[in-house]
ZADREN-192091 format. One record per residue (C-alpha): residue in one letter; x, y, z. Coordinates in steps of 0.001 Angstrom, whole numbers. Example, Ala and Ser with C-alpha at 12.3 -4.5 7.8 and 13.67 -1.06 7.14 Angstrom:
% ZADREN-192091
<resn=A; xx=12300; yy=-4500; zz=7800>
<resn=S; xx=13670; yy=-1060; zz=7140>
% end
This chain:
% ZADREN-192091
<resn=M; xx=45258; yy=-92343; zz=70889>
<resn=A; xx=43025; yy=-92946; zz=68344>
<resn=E; xx=43070; yy=-96462; zz=66277>
<resn=A; xx=44429; yy=-95465; zz=62635>
<resn=M; xx=42236; yy=-95929; zz=59762>
<resn=P; xx=42334; yy=-98885; zz=57178>
<resn=S; xx=43378; yy=-97583; zz=53673>
<resn=P; xx=41238; yy=-98296; zz=51027>
<resn=A; xx=42716; yy=-101202; zz=49891>
<resn=E; xx=42518; yy=-102600; zz=53217>
<resn=E; xx=39226; yy=-102039; zz=53747>
<resn=T; xx=36390; yy=-104861; zz=54854>
<resn=F; xx=32618; yy=-104540; zz=53434>
<resn=A; xx=31299; yy=-103788; zz=56433>
<resn=Q; xx=33981; yy=-100396; zz=56412>
<resn=R; xx=34331; yy=-98760; zz=52938>
<resn=I; xx=30418; yy=-98761; zz=53225>
<resn=Q; xx=30676; yy=-97157; zz=56422>
<resn=R; xx=33031; yy=-94775; zz=55230>
<resn=L; xx=31691; yy=-94369; zz=52046>
<resn=R; xx=28269; yy=-93295; zz=53660>
<resn=R; xx=29944; yy=-90936; zz=55806>
<resn=E; xx=31670; yy=-89234; zz=53239>
<resn=L; xx=28576; yy=-88720; zz=50911>
<resn=G; xx=26826; yy=-87613; zz=54041>
<resn=L; xx=24532; yy=-89541; zz=54486>
<resn=T; xx=23102; yy=-91038; zz=57645>
<resn=Q; xx=21796; yy=-94501; zz=57904>
<resn=R; xx=18948; yy=-93790; zz=58443>
<resn=Q; xx=18622; yy=-92188; zz=54821>
<resn=L; xx=20524; yy=-95009; zz=52557>
<resn=A; xx=18871; yy=-97952; zz=54787>
<resn=T; xx=16217; yy=-95788; zz=53036>
<resn=D; xx=17207; yy=-95899; zz=49226>
<resn=L; xx=17244; yy=-99394; zz=49493>
<resn=G; xx=14463; yy=-99866; zz=50682>
<resn=L; xx=16096; yy=-101641; zz=54078>
<resn=D; xx=15577; yy=-101460; zz=57535>
<resn=F; xx=18324; yy=-98677; zz=58920>
<resn=T; xx=19032; yy=-101216; zz=61776>
<resn=Y; xx=20549; yy=-103892; zz=59053>
<resn=L; xx=22586; yy=-101035; zz=57608>
<resn=S; xx=23802; yy=-100363; zz=61410>
<resn=K; xx=24842; yy=-103866; zz=62020>
<resn=L; xx=26901; yy=-104071; zz=57887>
<resn=E; xx=28443; yy=-101619; zz=58818>
<resn=N; xx=29736; yy=-102837; zz=62212>
<resn=G; xx=30586; yy=-106507; zz=60701>
<resn=R; xx=27743; yy=-108148; zz=62382>
<resn=G; xx=25568; yy=-108649; zz=59289>
<resn=E; xx=25850; yy=-111190; zz=56768>
<resn=A; xx=26479; yy=-108935; zz=53958>
<resn=P; xx=22618; yy=-108655; zz=51017>
<resn=G; xx=22770; yy=-110023; zz=47993>
<resn=E; xx=24582; yy=-108924; zz=44871>
<resn=E; xx=21734; yy=-107221; zz=43617>
<resn=T; xx=21543; yy=-104281; zz=46931>
<resn=V; xx=25081; yy=-105186; zz=46765>
<resn=R; xx=24305; yy=-103017; zz=42950>
<resn=K; xx=22206; yy=-100407; zz=44071>
<resn=L; xx=24447; yy=-99142; zz=47391>
<resn=A; xx=27111; yy=-99250; zz=45279>
<resn=A; xx=25403; yy=-97031; zz=42570>
<resn=L; xx=24744; yy=-94864; zz=45555>
<resn=L; xx=27559; yy=-94924; zz=47430>
<resn=H; xx=29381; yy=-93871; zz=43747>
<resn=T; xx=32135; yy=-96851; zz=44041>
<resn=D; xx=32680; yy=-99462; zz=41711>
<resn=Q; xx=29766; yy=-101932; zz=41646>
<resn=E; xx=32773; yy=-105193; zz=41092>
<resn=E; xx=34753; yy=-103637; zz=43932>
<resn=L; xx=32009; yy=-103294; zz=46366>
<resn=L; xx=30565; yy=-107314; zz=44971>
<resn=A; xx=34145; yy=-108737; zz=46059>
<resn=L; xx=34384; yy=-106841; zz=48694>
<resn=A; xx=31640; yy=-108260; zz=50157>
<resn=G; xx=31989; yy=-111956; zz=48548>
<resn=K; xx=29196; yy=-112664; zz=46067>
<resn=V; xx=30227; yy=-114923; zz=43672>
<resn=P; xx=27941; yy=-114752; zz=40285>
<resn=I; xx=25586; yy=-117089; zz=40233>
<resn=E; xx=26967; yy=-117845; zz=36554>
<resn=L; xx=30220; yy=-118981; zz=38188>
<resn=R; xx=28307; yy=-121115; zz=40601>
<resn=E; xx=25935; yy=-122269; zz=37859>
<resn=R; xx=28750; yy=-123178; zz=35655>
<resn=A; xx=30759; yy=-124981; zz=38817>
<resn=Q; xx=27376; yy=-127115; zz=39850>
<resn=R; xx=27230; yy=-128555; zz=35953>
<resn=D; xx=30899; yy=-128968; zz=34965>
<resn=V; xx=33387; yy=-130793; zz=37464>
<resn=E; xx=36749; yy=-129886; zz=35733>
<resn=F; xx=35579; yy=-126166; zz=36474>
<resn=A; xx=35216; yy=-126858; zz=39914>
<resn=R; xx=37949; yy=-127828; zz=40531>
<resn=F; xx=39979; yy=-125766; zz=38732>
<resn=L; xx=38450; yy=-122747; zz=41385>
<resn=R; xx=39053; yy=-124647; zz=44050>
<resn=R; xx=42418; yy=-125080; zz=43712>
<resn=L; xx=42552; yy=-120753; zz=43223>
<resn=P; xx=43433; yy=-120087; zz=46747>
<resn=T; xx=46224; yy=-121543; zz=46453>
<resn=A; xx=47202; yy=-120147; zz=43378>
<resn=T; xx=50375; yy=-118367; zz=43638>
<resn=D; xx=50223; yy=-114237; zz=43219>
<resn=K; xx=52430; yy=-115944; zz=39281>
<resn=E; xx=50025; yy=-117813; zz=38381>
<resn=L; xx=47161; yy=-116160; zz=38808>
<resn=Q; xx=48717; yy=-112662; zz=37104>
<resn=E; xx=49518; yy=-115907; zz=34289>
<resn=I; xx=45893; yy=-116705; zz=34338>
<resn=Y; xx=44440; yy=-112654; zz=33754>
<resn=K; xx=47194; yy=-112191; zz=30854>
<resn=R; xx=45667; yy=-115238; zz=29190>
<resn=L; xx=41804; yy=-114056; zz=29839>
<resn=K; xx=42656; yy=-110249; zz=29148>
<resn=G; xx=43944; yy=-111633; zz=25323>
<resn=S; xx=40750; yy=-113797; zz=24914>
<resn=Q; xx=38765; yy=-110783; zz=25173>
% end
């Protein structure tokens, strides 16, 4: 029996890039060439064995695969450099970030609402 494919909302970075590449009818070699990467590295990425590339490469990959850059960056586990830099110079901000993983969904929704309202 064939294993069920995860829904797009449940995909890993590896699964997402592989699915999108296939949907576009691209080979690993074609996509790797367009990205300026070795196709063996792309193969490792698609099989969940390689570390995700840097932010610039993930953004280029998103553009080539016609998908949302922010979503692909999130799946790749990329944190904006500005966030890391602020955490390095602002101890309270760093403490706030460290508490986020344990925040409840309700607390996170409240944070989202406050940030959205301040834009």
